[in-house]
HTML snippet that shows the backbone in 3Dmol.js (N, CA, C, O; Angstrom):
<script src="https://3Dmol.org/build/3Dmol-min.js"></script>
<div id="view" style="width:600px;height:400px;position:relative"></div>
<script>
const pdb = `
ATOM      1  N   UNK A   1     102.636 271.056 144.247  1.00  0.00           N
ATOM      2  CA  UNK A   1     104.065 270.855 143.044  1.00  0.00           C
ATOM      3  C   UNK A   1     103.484 270.482 141.812  1.00  0.00           C
ATOM      4  O   UNK A   1     102.662 269.567 141.862  1.00  0.00           O
ATOM      5  N   UNK A   2     103.766 271.061 140.574  1.00  0.00           N
ATOM      6  CA  UNK A   2     103.069 270.597 139.414  1.00  0.00           C
ATOM      7  C   UNK A   2     104.206 270.255 138.285  1.00  0.00           C
ATOM      8  O   UNK A   2     105.206 270.927 138.032  1.00  0.00           O
ATOM      9  N   UNK A   3     103.825 269.148 137.732  1.00  0.00           N
ATOM     10  CA  UNK A   3     104.741 268.651 136.576  1.00  0.00           C
ATOM     11  C   UNK A   3     104.267 268.504 135.497  1.00  0.00           C
ATOM     12  O   UNK A   3     103.038 268.569 135.547  1.00  0.00           O
ATOM     13  N   UNK A   4     104.695 268.314 134.423  1.00  0.00           N
ATOM     14  CA  UNK A   4     104.222 268.111 133.232  1.00  0.00           C
ATOM     15  C   UNK A   4     104.633 266.596 132.787  1.00  0.00           C
ATOM     16  O   UNK A   4     105.626 266.066 133.286  1.00  0.00           O
ATOM     17  N   UNK A   5     103.799 265.906 131.796  1.00  0.00           N
ATOM     18  CA  UNK A   5     104.464 264.730 131.086  1.00  0.00           C
ATOM     19  C   UNK A   5     103.650 264.403 129.958  1.00  0.00           C
ATOM     20  O   UNK A   5     102.435 264.269 130.102  1.00  0.00           O
ATOM     21  N   UNK A   6     104.318 264.235 128.622  1.00  0.00           N
ATOM     22  CA  UNK A   6     103.625 264.002 127.478  1.00  0.00           C
ATOM     23  C   UNK A   6     103.106 262.569 127.650  1.00  0.00           C
ATOM     24  O   UNK A   6     103.561 261.668 128.355  1.00  0.00           O
ATOM     25  N   UNK A   7     102.018 262.579 126.817  1.00  0.00           N
ATOM     26  CA  UNK A   7     101.426 261.045 126.385  1.00  0.00           C
ATOM     27  C   UNK A   7     101.935 260.492 125.267  1.00  0.00           C
ATOM     28  O   UNK A   7     101.731 261.142 124.242  1.00  0.00           O
ATOM     29  N   UNK A   8     102.576 259.419 125.153  1.00  0.00           N
ATOM     30  CA  UNK A   8     103.400 259.001 124.095  1.00  0.00           C
ATOM     31  C   UNK A   8     102.096 258.194 122.954  1.00  0.00           C
ATOM     32  O   UNK A   8     100.901 258.115 123.240  1.00  0.00           O
ATOM     33  N   UNK A   9     102.581 257.800 121.983  1.00  0.00           N
ATOM     34  CA  UNK A   9     101.639 257.231 120.657  1.00  0.00           C
ATOM     35  C   UNK A   9     100.885 255.946 121.155  1.00  0.00           C
ATOM     36  O   UNK A   9      99.792 255.554 120.745  1.00  0.00           O
ATOM     37  N   UNK A  10     101.881 255.212 122.370  1.00  0.00           N
ATOM     38  CA  UNK A  10     101.356 254.113 122.930  1.00  0.00           C
ATOM     39  C   UNK A  10     100.384 254.403 124.102  1.00  0.00           C
ATOM     40  O   UNK A  10      99.902 253.492 124.775  1.00  0.00           O
ATOM     41  N   UNK A  11     100.138 255.617 124.298  1.00  0.00           N
ATOM     42  CA  UNK A  11      99.370 255.955 125.580  1.00  0.00           C
ATOM     43  C   UNK A  11     100.022 256.024 127.001  1.00  0.00           C
ATOM     44  O   UNK A  11      99.443 256.003 128.087  1.00  0.00           O
ATOM     45  N   UNK A  12     101.237 256.103 126.764  1.00  0.00           N
ATOM     46  CA  UNK A  12     102.227 256.026 128.096  1.00  0.00           C
ATOM     47  C   UNK A  12     102.892 257.307 128.391  1.00  0.00           C
ATOM     48  O   UNK A  12     103.082 258.264 127.640  1.00  0.00           O
ATOM     49  N   UNK A  13     103.211 257.144 129.634  1.00  0.00           N
ATOM     50  CA  UNK A  13     103.775 258.743 130.145  1.00  0.00           C
ATOM     51  C   UNK A  13     104.735 258.365 131.001  1.00  0.00           C
ATOM     52  O   UNK A  13     104.441 257.364 131.653  1.00  0.00           O
ATOM     53  N   UNK A  14     105.961 258.914 131.248  1.00  0.00           N
ATOM     54  CA  UNK A  14     106.914 259.226 131.799  1.00  0.00           C
ATOM     55  C   UNK A  14     106.698 259.897 133.345  1.00  0.00           C
ATOM     56  O   UNK A  14     106.415 261.095 133.365  1.00  0.00           O
ATOM     57  N   UNK A  15     106.823 259.148 134.700  1.00  0.00           N
ATOM     58  CA  UNK A  15     106.405 260.122 135.872  1.00  0.00           C
ATOM     59  C   UNK A  15     107.791 260.997 135.973  1.00  0.00           C
ATOM     60  O   UNK A  15     108.911 260.488 136.009  1.00  0.00           O
ATOM     61  N   UNK A  16     107.534 262.302 136.010  1.00  0.00           N
ATOM     62  CA  UNK A  16     108.714 263.013 136.065  1.00  0.00           C
ATOM     63  C   UNK A  16     109.670 262.750 137.681  1.00  0.00           C
ATOM     64  O   UNK A  16     109.141 262.566 138.778  1.00  0.00           O
ATOM     65  N   UNK A  17     110.754 262.789 137.475  1.00  0.00           N
ATOM     66  CA  UNK A  17     111.518 262.509 138.323  1.00  0.00           C
ATOM     67  C   UNK A  17     111.264 263.073 139.709  1.00  0.00           C
ATOM     68  O   UNK A  17     111.444 262.234 140.592  1.00  0.00           O
ATOM     69  N   UNK A  18     110.944 264.108 140.073  1.00  0.00           N
ATOM     70  CA  UNK A  18     110.579 264.927 141.105  1.00  0.00           C
ATOM     71  C   UNK A  18     109.465 264.191 141.767  1.00  0.00           C
ATOM     72  O   UNK A  18     109.510 263.891 142.960  1.00  0.00           O
ATOM     73  N   UNK A  19     108.463 263.901 140.983  1.00  0.00           N
ATOM     74  CA  UNK A  19     107.238 262.967 141.453  1.00  0.00           C
ATOM     75  C   UNK A  19     107.698 261.713 142.098  1.00  0.00           C
ATOM     76  O   UNK A  19     107.566 261.450 143.294  1.00  0.00           O
ATOM     77  N   UNK A  20     108.336 260.848 141.056  1.00  0.00           N
ATOM     78  CA  UNK A  20     109.290 259.709 141.744  1.00  0.00           C
ATOM     79  C   UNK A  20     109.891 259.756 142.967  1.00  0.00           C
ATOM     80  O   UNK A  20     109.802 258.818 143.759  1.00  0.00           O
ATOM     81  N   UNK A  21     110.670 261.048 143.264  1.00  0.00           N
ATOM     82  CA  UNK A  21     111.487 261.165 144.350  1.00  0.00           C
ATOM     83  C   UNK A  21     110.550 261.349 145.391  1.00  0.00           C
ATOM     84  O   UNK A  21     110.628 260.624 146.384  1.00  0.00           O
ATOM     85  N   UNK A  22     109.661 262.229 145.305  1.00  0.00           N
ATOM     86  CA  UNK A  22     108.658 262.498 146.559  1.00  0.00           C
ATOM     87  C   UNK A  22     108.005 261.367 146.954  1.00  0.00           C
ATOM     88  O   UNK A  22     107.934 260.998 148.126  1.00  0.00           O
ATOM     89  N   UNK A  23     107.463 260.731 145.896  1.00  0.00           N
ATOM     90  CA  UNK A  23     106.448 259.432 146.376  1.00  0.00           C
ATOM     91  C   UNK A  23     107.326 258.142 146.624  1.00  0.00           C
ATOM     92  O   UNK A  23     106.875 257.053 146.978  1.00  0.00           O
ATOM     93  N   UNK A  24     108.637 258.433 146.384  1.00  0.00           N
ATOM     94  CA  UNK A  24     109.570 257.369 146.669  1.00  0.00           C
ATOM     95  C   UNK A  24     109.114 256.169 145.668  1.00  0.00           C
ATOM     96  O   UNK A  24     109.164 255.038 146.151  1.00  0.00           O
ATOM     97  N   UNK A  25     108.715 256.290 144.445  1.00  0.00           N
ATOM     98  CA  UNK A  25     108.477 255.285 143.311  1.00  0.00           C
ATOM     99  C   UNK A  25     109.814 254.697 142.922  1.00  0.00           C
ATOM    100  O   UNK A  25     110.871 255.317 142.803  1.00  0.00           O
ATOM    101  N   UNK A  26     109.568 253.171 142.712  1.00  0.00           N
ATOM    102  CA  UNK A  26     110.809 252.710 141.946  1.00  0.00           C
ATOM    103  C   UNK A  26     110.047 251.763 140.761  1.00  0.00           C
ATOM    104  O   UNK A  26     108.820 251.667 140.766  1.00  0.00           O
ATOM    105  N   UNK A  27     110.723 251.202 139.935  1.00  0.00           N
ATOM    106  CA  UNK A  27     110.240 250.172 138.977  1.00  0.00           C
ATOM    107  C   UNK A  27     109.516 249.120 139.606  1.00  0.00           C
ATOM    108  O   UNK A  27     109.943 248.506 140.584  1.00  0.00           O
ATOM    109  N   UNK A  28     108.334 248.891 139.006  1.00  0.00           N
ATOM    110  CA  UNK A  28     107.466 247.971 139.475  1.00  0.00           C
ATOM    111  C   UNK A  28     106.442 248.413 140.251  1.00  0.00           C
ATOM    112  O   UNK A  28     105.413 247.739 140.283  1.00  0.00           O
ATOM    113  N   UNK A  29     106.532 249.482 140.926  1.00  0.00           N
ATOM    114  CA  UNK A  29     105.520 249.895 141.708  1.00  0.00           C
ATOM    115  C   UNK A  29     104.212 250.205 140.961  1.00  0.00           C
ATOM    116  O   UNK A  29     104.205 250.746 139.855  1.00  0.00           O
ATOM    117  N   UNK A  30     102.962 249.782 141.714  1.00  0.00           N
ATOM    118  CA  UNK A  30     101.688 250.064 141.101  1.00  0.00           C
ATOM    119  C   UNK A  30     101.261 251.362 141.673  1.00  0.00           C
ATOM    120  O   UNK A  30     101.426 251.649 142.858  1.00  0.00           O
ATOM    121  N   UNK A  31     100.604 252.280 140.635  1.00  0.00           N
ATOM    122  CA  UNK A  31      99.985 253.646 140.702  1.00  0.00           C
ATOM    123  C   UNK A  31      98.502 253.385 140.288  1.00  0.00           C
ATOM    124  O   UNK A  31      98.112 252.787 139.286  1.00  0.00           O
ATOM    125  N   UNK A  32      97.763 253.962 141.276  1.00  0.00           N
ATOM    126  CA  UNK A  32      96.436 253.858 141.065  1.00  0.00           C
ATOM    127  C   UNK A  32      95.652 255.252 140.583  1.00  0.00           C
ATOM    128  O   UNK A  32      95.786 256.287 141.236  1.00  0.00           O
ATOM    129  N   UNK A  33      94.766 255.185 139.305  1.00  0.00           N
ATOM    130  CA  UNK A  33      94.222 256.367 138.860  1.00  0.00           C
ATOM    131  C   UNK A  33      92.860 256.532 139.037  1.00  0.00           C
ATOM    132  O   UNK A  33      91.971 255.725 138.761  1.00  0.00           O
ATOM    133  N   UNK A  34      92.744 257.825 139.599  1.00  0.00           N
ATOM    134  CA  UNK A  34      91.332 258.152 139.900  1.00  0.00           C
ATOM    135  C   UNK A  34      90.798 259.245 139.036  1.00  0.00           C
ATOM    136  O   UNK A  34      91.339 260.331 139.247  1.00  0.00           O
ATOM    137  N   UNK A  35      89.841 259.233 138.086  1.00  0.00           N
ATOM    138  CA  UNK A  35      89.138 260.728 137.484  1.00  0.00           C
ATOM    139  C   UNK A  35      88.093 261.290 138.490  1.00  0.00           C
ATOM    140  O   UNK A  35      87.023 260.781 138.826  1.00  0.00           O
ATOM    141  N   UNK A  36      88.580 262.301 138.836  1.00  0.00           N
ATOM    142  CA  UNK A  36      87.621 263.335 139.668  1.00  0.00           C
ATOM    143  C   UNK A  36      86.587 263.998 138.878  1.00  0.00           C
ATOM    144  O   UNK A  36      86.711 264.181 137.667  1.00  0.00           O
ATOM    145  N   UNK A  37      85.552 264.364 139.567  1.00  0.00           N
ATOM    146  CA  UNK A  37      84.215 264.793 139.149  1.00  0.00           C
ATOM    147  C   UNK A  37      84.545 266.136 138.260  1.00  0.00           C
ATOM    148  O   UNK A  37      83.705 266.533 137.452  1.00  0.00           O
ATOM    149  N   UNK A  38      85.940 266.901 138.458  1.00  0.00           N
ATOM    150  CA  UNK A  38      85.977 268.183 138.193  1.00  0.00           C
ATOM    151  C   UNK A  38      87.005 267.903 137.041  1.00  0.00           C
ATOM    152  O   UNK A  38      87.672 268.898 136.759  1.00  0.00           O
ATOM    153  N   UNK A  39      87.299 266.723 136.274  1.00  0.00           N
ATOM    154  CA  UNK A  39      87.814 266.506 135.319  1.00  0.00           C
ATOM    155  C   UNK A  39      89.508 266.160 135.441  1.00  0.00           C
ATOM    156  O   UNK A  39      90.292 265.835 134.549  1.00  0.00           O
ATOM    157  N   UNK A  40      89.716 266.346 136.779  1.00  0.00           N
ATOM    158  CA  UNK A  40      91.104 266.288 137.048  1.00  0.00           C
ATOM    159  C   UNK A  40      91.220 264.664 137.756  1.00  0.00           C
ATOM    160  O   UNK A  40      90.348 264.065 138.385  1.00  0.00           O
ATOM    161  N   UNK A  41      92.629 264.207 137.399  1.00  0.00           N
ATOM    162  CA  UNK A  41      92.817 262.876 138.075  1.00  0.00           C
ATOM    163  C   UNK A  41      93.697 262.964 139.374  1.00  0.00           C
ATOM    164  O   UNK A  41      94.432 263.921 139.617  1.00  0.00           O
ATOM    165  N   UNK A  42      93.536 261.808 140.222  1.00  0.00           N
ATOM    166  CA  UNK A  42      94.528 261.880 141.170  1.00  0.00           C
ATOM    167  C   UNK A  42      95.208 260.441 140.836  1.00  0.00           C
ATOM    168  O   UNK A  42      94.738 259.414 140.345  1.00  0.00           O
ATOM    169  N   UNK A  43      96.307 260.733 141.232  1.00  0.00           N
ATOM    170  CA  UNK A  43      97.484 259.332 141.141  1.00  0.00           C
ATOM    171  C   UNK A  43      97.980 259.167 142.425  1.00  0.00           C
ATOM    172  O   UNK A  43      98.192 260.129 143.163  1.00  0.00           O
ATOM    173  N   UNK A  44      98.237 257.679 142.836  1.00  0.00           N
ATOM    174  CA  UNK A  44      98.857 257.493 144.099  1.00  0.00           C
ATOM    175  C   UNK A  44      99.363 256.303 144.084  1.00  0.00           C
ATOM    176  O   UNK A  44      98.775 255.466 143.399  1.00  0.00           O
ATOM    177  N   UNK A  45     100.613 255.892 144.846  1.00  0.00           N
ATOM    178  CA  UNK A  45     101.097 254.655 144.768  1.00  0.00           C
ATOM    179  C   UNK A  45     100.174 253.709 145.554  1.00  0.00           C
ATOM    180  O   UNK A  45      99.490 254.061 146.515  1.00  0.00           O
ATOM    181  N   UNK A  46     100.239 252.321 144.976  1.00  0.00           N
ATOM    182  CA  UNK A  46      99.359 251.487 145.864  1.00  0.00           C
ATOM    183  C   UNK A  46     100.188 250.467 146.429  1.00  0.00           C
ATOM    184  O   UNK A  46     100.906 249.834 145.654  1.00  0.00           O
ATOM    185  N   UNK A  47     100.209 250.176 147.766  1.00  0.00           N
ATOM    186  CA  UNK A  47     100.936 249.460 148.709  1.00  0.00           C
ATOM    187  C   UNK A  47     101.035 248.214 147.995  1.00  0.00           C
ATOM    188  O   UNK A  47     100.247 248.099 147.057  1.00  0.00           O
ATOM    189  N   UNK A  48     101.873 247.188 148.234  1.00  0.00           N
ATOM    190  CA  UNK A  48     102.015 245.954 147.757  1.00  0.00           C
ATOM    191  C   UNK A  48     100.883 244.913 148.475  1.00  0.00           C
ATOM    192  O   UNK A  48     100.804 244.713 149.687  1.00  0.00           O
ATOM    193  N   UNK A  49     100.244 244.455 147.695  1.00  0.00           N
ATOM    194  CA  UNK A  49      99.274 243.313 148.575  1.00  0.00           C
ATOM    195  C   UNK A  49      99.907 242.194 149.270  1.00  0.00           C
ATOM    196  O   UNK A  49     100.866 241.534 148.870  1.00  0.00           O
ATOM    197  N   UNK A  50      99.258 242.062 150.357  1.00  0.00           N
ATOM    198  CA  UNK A  50      99.693 240.959 150.945  1.00  0.00           C
ATOM    199  C   UNK A  50      99.661 239.497 150.235  1.00  0.00           C
ATOM    200  O   UNK A  50      98.833 239.234 149.363  1.00  0.00           O
ATOM    201  N   UNK A  51     100.556 238.648 150.651  1.00  0.00           N
ATOM    202  CA  UNK A  51     100.546 237.452 150.417  1.00  0.00           C
ATOM    203  C   UNK A  51      99.483 236.617 150.775  1.00  0.00           C
ATOM    204  O   UNK A  51      99.693 235.766 151.639  1.00  0.00           O
ATOM    205  N   UNK A  52      98.206 236.728 150.184  1.00  0.00           N
ATOM    206  CA  UNK A  52      96.974 236.076 150.415  1.00  0.00           C
ATOM    207  C   UNK A  52      97.079 234.473 150.488  1.00  0.00           C
ATOM    208  O   UNK A  52      96.353 233.838 151.253  1.00  0.00           O
ATOM    209  N   UNK A  53      98.047 233.838 149.630  1.00  0.00           N
ATOM    210  CA  UNK A  53      97.971 232.483 149.716  1.00  0.00           C
ATOM    211  C   UNK A  53      98.722 232.015 151.159  1.00  0.00           C
ATOM    212  O   UNK A  53      98.311 231.032 151.776  1.00  0.00           O
ATOM    213  N   UNK A  54      99.610 232.643 151.525  1.00  0.00           N
ATOM    214  CA  UNK A  54     100.138 232.608 152.602  1.00  0.00           C
ATOM    215  C   UNK A  54      99.250 232.589 153.845  1.00  0.00           C
ATOM    216  O   UNK A  54      99.254 231.595 154.571  1.00  0.00           O
ATOM    217  N   UNK A  55      98.607 233.489 154.074  1.00  0.00           N
ATOM    218  CA  UNK A  55      97.622 233.946 154.787  1.00  0.00           C
ATOM    219  C   UNK A  55      96.382 233.048 154.996  1.00  0.00           C
ATOM    220  O   UNK A  55      95.798 232.808 156.053  1.00  0.00           O
ATOM    221  N   UNK A  56      96.113 232.609 153.757  1.00  0.00           N
ATOM    222  CA  UNK A  56      94.753 231.641 153.533  1.00  0.00           C
ATOM    223  C   UNK A  56      95.416 230.302 154.142  1.00  0.00           C
ATOM    224  O   UNK A  56      94.730 229.739 154.996  1.00  0.00           O
ATOM    225  N   UNK A  57      96.724 229.684 153.801  1.00  0.00           N
ATOM    226  CA  UNK A  57      97.446 228.581 154.502  1.00  0.00           C
ATOM    227  C   UNK A  57      97.453 228.546 155.962  1.00  0.00           C
ATOM    228  O   UNK A  57      97.199 227.559 156.652  1.00  0.00           O
ATOM    229  N   UNK A  58      97.790 229.795 156.398  1.00  0.00           N
ATOM    230  CA  UNK A  58      98.048 230.057 157.854  1.00  0.00           C
ATOM    231  C   UNK A  58      96.519 229.821 158.512  1.00  0.00           C
ATOM    232  O   UNK A  58      96.459 229.000 159.427  1.00  0.00           O
ATOM    233  N   UNK A  59      95.488 230.381 158.167  1.00  0.00           N
ATOM    234  CA  UNK A  59      94.295 230.457 158.613  1.00  0.00           C
ATOM    235  C   UNK A  59      93.561 228.894 158.325  1.00  0.00           C
ATOM    236  O   UNK A  59      92.551 228.611 158.969  1.00  0.00           O
ATOM    237  N   UNK A  60      94.048 228.049 157.468  1.00  0.00           N
ATOM    238  CA  UNK A  60      93.472 226.657 157.536  1.00  0.00           C
ATOM    239  C   UNK A  60      94.412 225.940 158.380  1.00  0.00           C
ATOM    240  O   UNK A  60      93.985 224.978 159.020  1.00  0.00           O
ATOM    241  N   UNK A  61      95.575 226.259 158.467  1.00  0.00           N
ATOM    242  CA  UNK A  61      96.251 225.198 159.608  1.00  0.00           C
ATOM    243  C   UNK A  61      95.562 225.587 160.973  1.00  0.00           C
ATOM    244  O   UNK A  61      95.041 224.718 161.672  1.00  0.00           O
ATOM    245  N   UNK A  62      95.574 227.054 161.369  1.00  0.00           N
ATOM    246  CA  UNK A  62      95.123 227.321 162.542  1.00  0.00           C
ATOM    247  C   UNK A  62      93.771 227.000 162.827  1.00  0.00           C
ATOM    248  O   UNK A  62      93.430 226.892 164.004  1.00  0.00           O
ATOM    249  N   UNK A  63      93.009 226.845 161.969  1.00  0.00           N
ATOM    250  CA  UNK A  63      91.634 226.527 162.151  1.00  0.00           C
ATOM    251  C   UNK A  63      91.218 224.905 162.393  1.00  0.00           C
ATOM    252  O   UNK A  63      90.253 224.407 162.973  1.00  0.00           O
ATOM    253  N   UNK A  64      92.363 224.304 161.698  1.00  0.00           N
ATOM    254  CA  UNK A  64      92.503 222.915 162.017  1.00  0.00           C
ATOM    255  C   UNK A  64      92.225 222.581 163.630  1.00  0.00           C
ATOM    256  O   UNK A  64      91.762 221.453 163.799  1.00  0.00           O
ATOM    257  N   UNK A  65      92.357 223.093 164.421  1.00  0.00           N
ATOM    258  CA  UNK A  65      92.234 222.666 165.840  1.00  0.00           C
ATOM    259  C   UNK A  65      91.396 223.797 166.538  1.00  0.00           C
ATOM    260  O   UNK A  65      91.672 224.352 167.602  1.00  0.00           O
ATOM    261  N   UNK A  66      90.478 223.991 165.845  1.00  0.00           N
ATOM    262  CA  UNK A  66      89.383 225.276 166.330  1.00  0.00           C
ATOM    263  C   UNK A  66      88.183 224.466 166.251  1.00  0.00           C
ATOM    264  O   UNK A  66      87.499 224.718 165.259  1.00  0.00           O
ATOM    265  N   UNK A  67      87.713 223.514 167.064  1.00  0.00           N
ATOM    266  CA  UNK A  67      86.347 222.977 167.099  1.00  0.00           C
ATOM    267  C   UNK A  67      86.116 222.720 168.752  1.00  0.00           C
ATOM    268  O   UNK A  67      86.964 222.767 169.642  1.00  0.00           O
ATOM    269  N   UNK A  68      84.787 222.455 168.843  1.00  0.00           N
ATOM    270  CA  UNK A  68      84.553 222.073 170.148  1.00  0.00           C
ATOM    271  C   UNK A  68      85.087 220.983 170.840  1.00  0.00           C
ATOM    272  O   UNK A  68      85.224 220.910 172.061  1.00  0.00           O
ATOM    273  N   UNK A  69      85.430 219.997 169.869  1.00  0.00           N
ATOM    274  CA  UNK A  69      86.226 218.712 170.533  1.00  0.00           C
ATOM    275  C   UNK A  69      87.572 219.162 170.941  1.00  0.00           C
ATOM    276  O   UNK A  69      88.100 218.654 171.931  1.00  0.00           O
ATOM    277  N   UNK A  70      88.125 220.014 170.300  1.00  0.00           N
ATOM    278  CA  UNK A  70      89.425 220.481 170.516  1.00  0.00           C
ATOM    279  C   UNK A  70      89.424 221.375 171.861  1.00  0.00           C
ATOM    280  O   UNK A  70      90.406 221.325 172.601  1.00  0.00           O
ATOM    281  N   UNK A  71      88.514 222.049 172.118  1.00  0.00           N
ATOM    282  CA  UNK A  71      88.404 222.884 172.986  1.00  0.00           C
ATOM    283  C   UNK A  71      88.316 222.047 174.256  1.00  0.00           C
ATOM    284  O   UNK A  71      89.069 222.257 175.206  1.00  0.00           O
ATOM    285  N   UNK A  72      87.285 220.992 174.259  1.00  0.00           N
ATOM    286  CA  UNK A  72      87.126 220.043 175.430  1.00  0.00           C
ATOM    287  C   UNK A  72      88.325 219.323 175.787  1.00  0.00           C
ATOM    288  O   UNK A  72      88.622 219.047 176.949  1.00  0.00           O
ATOM    289  N   UNK A  73      89.025 219.018 174.749  1.00  0.00           N
ATOM    290  CA  UNK A  73      90.363 218.031 174.886  1.00  0.00           C
ATOM    291  C   UNK A  73      91.321 219.049 175.727  1.00  0.00           C
ATOM    292  O   UNK A  73      91.829 218.680 176.786  1.00  0.00           O
ATOM    293  N   UNK A  74      91.506 220.174 175.265  1.00  0.00           N
ATOM    294  CA  UNK A  74      92.325 221.174 175.867  1.00  0.00           C
ATOM    295  C   UNK A  74      92.062 221.971 177.035  1.00  0.00           C
ATOM    296  O   UNK A  74      92.821 222.873 177.389  1.00  0.00           O
ATOM    297  N   UNK A  75      91.127 221.696 177.572  1.00  0.00           N
ATOM    298  CA  UNK A  75      90.363 222.604 178.615  1.00  0.00           C
ATOM    299  C   UNK A  75      91.017 222.513 180.147  1.00  0.00           C
ATOM    300  O   UNK A  75      91.026 223.440 180.958  1.00  0.00           O
ATOM    301  N   UNK A  76      91.481 221.379 180.322  1.00  0.00           N
ATOM    302  CA  UNK A  76      92.187 221.083 181.665  1.00  0.00           C
ATOM    303  C   UNK A  76      93.665 220.987 181.523  1.00  0.00           C
ATOM    304  O   UNK A  76      94.302 220.504 182.459  1.00  0.00           O
ATOM    305  N   UNK A  77      94.181 221.331 180.621  1.00  0.00           N
ATOM    306  CA  UNK A  77      95.590 221.319 180.657  1.00  0.00           C
ATOM    307  C   UNK A  77      96.128 222.531 181.131  1.00  0.00           C
ATOM    308  O   UNK A  77      97.348 222.673 181.220  1.00  0.00           O
TER     309      UNK A  77
END
`;
const viewer = $3Dmol.createViewer("view");
viewer.addModel(pdb, "pdb");
viewer.setStyle({}, {cartoon: {color: "spectrum"}});
viewer.zoomTo();
viewer.render();
</script>
């Protein structure tokens, strides 16, 4: 599939409708651009990043009970 898009004076392009449809792109999605050695570019949608603040808090909470003393206290339960 080959589609054309013009670069605006602000350096912006509009992703062609067929490309948006096939990649299931929506407003706010992040696209990654990679310049290949042959002078071509590769563009792909980036999955939304994980909520790292939630994961950090979860790790901290679970790590609170991860000590040798805790292991000893819960060994015979």
